[in-house]
C-alpha positions in Angstrom: 100.3 60.5 104.7 97.6 58.9 106.7 94.6 60.5 107.8 94.1 61.8 111.8 90.8 62.0 113.1 92.5 65.8 114.8 93.2 66.5 111.7 91.9 70.3 110.9 91.3 72.0 107.5 89.7 74.6 106.2 87.0 74.2 103.8 86.7 76.3 101.1 83.7 75.3 98.5 83.5 75.8 94.7 80.4 78.2 94.8 83.2 80.3 97.1 85.8 79.8 94.8 84.3 80.1 91.7 82.0 83.3 92.7 82.8 86.8 91.1 83.1 88.3 94.7 86.2 86.1 95.2 87.9 85.8 92.0 87.9 89.3 92.1 89.4 89.7 95.3 93.1 91.1 95.7 95.4 88.0 96.9 95.5 90.0 100.3 91.8 90.0 100.7 91.5 86.2 100.1 94.8 85.7 102.4 92.5 87.4 104.8 89.6 85.7 103.8 91.5 81.9 104.6 92.5 83.6 108.0 88.8 84.3 109.1 87.2 80.7 107.7 90.3 79.0 109.6 89.1 80.9 112.7 85.6 79.4 112.0 84.9 76.1 114.1 81.4 74.9 112.8 79.7 76.8 115.5 80.8 80.5 115.3 79.6 81.5 112.3 78.7 85.8 113.4 81.1 85.1 116.2 84.4 85.3 114.5 86.7 87.6 116.2 89.5 89.1 113.9 90.9 92.8 114.7 93.1 94.5 112.1 96.7 93.6 113.9 95.5 90.2 114.0 95.1 90.5 110.1 98.1 92.2 109.4 100.2 89.7 111.1 98.4 86.8 109.1 98.7 88.2 105.9 102.5 89.8 106.5 101.4 93.3 105.6 100.8 96.7 107.6 97.7 97.6 109.4 96.5 99.9 106.5 96.4 97.2 104.3 94.7 94.6 106.1 92.1 97.4 106.8 91.6 97.8 103.0 91.4 93.9 102.8 88.6 94.1 105.3 87.3 96.6 103.3 87.8 95.0 100.0 85.8 91.3 101.8 82.8 93.4 102.6 82.3 95.3 99.4 82.8 91.8 97.6 80.1 90.8 99.8 82.2 88.2 101.3 81.8 88.8 105.0 79.8 91.1 107.6 80.9 93.0 110.4 78.7 92.2 113.2 80.0 93.9 115.8 82.5 96.8 115.5 85.7 96.7 117.1 87.6 99.2 119.2 91.2 100.0 120.3 91.4 102.4 123.4 94.9 102.0 123.6 97.9 100.9 125.5 97.3 99.7 129.0 94.5 98.4 131.6 91.8 99.5 129.3 89.2 97.3 127.2 90.1 96.5 123.6 87.7 94.3 121.6 88.1 93.0 118.2 85.6 93.2 115.2 83.7 90.7 115.1 82.4 89.2 111.6 80.4 86.6 109.8 81.3 85.0 106.6 78.4 85.6 104.5 78.4 81.9 102.7 77.7 80.4 105.9 74.5 80.2 107.8 74.3 82.9 110.9 74.8 81.5 114.3 74.7 83.9 116.6 71.5 82.7 117.5 72.1 79.0 117.9 75.1 79.6 120.3 72.3 81.0 122.8 69.8 77.8 122.1 
């Protein structure tokens, strides 16, 4: 396999993998954590959008289980909710996913405006 310049990957530092929080996380919470890191583009920590529905689809579980995985990652101090999302129903109403920050990376919300 040759390396291409457009190859994308998820970086999971040993500091995170060996942390008590990550070690004790359930398999579903770990899958969700990888999904959130996948959405990190190198400049958007603190602006990572992910809804419970998106998480449920990625983790192949129901919305209730996905919500529990978010709660688990928060309790383990691996992620933090920056802006709480809302779902107002179907149709033309505006819906917004929760915005997340990965705790092992620097907060980049102010850097985006500089």
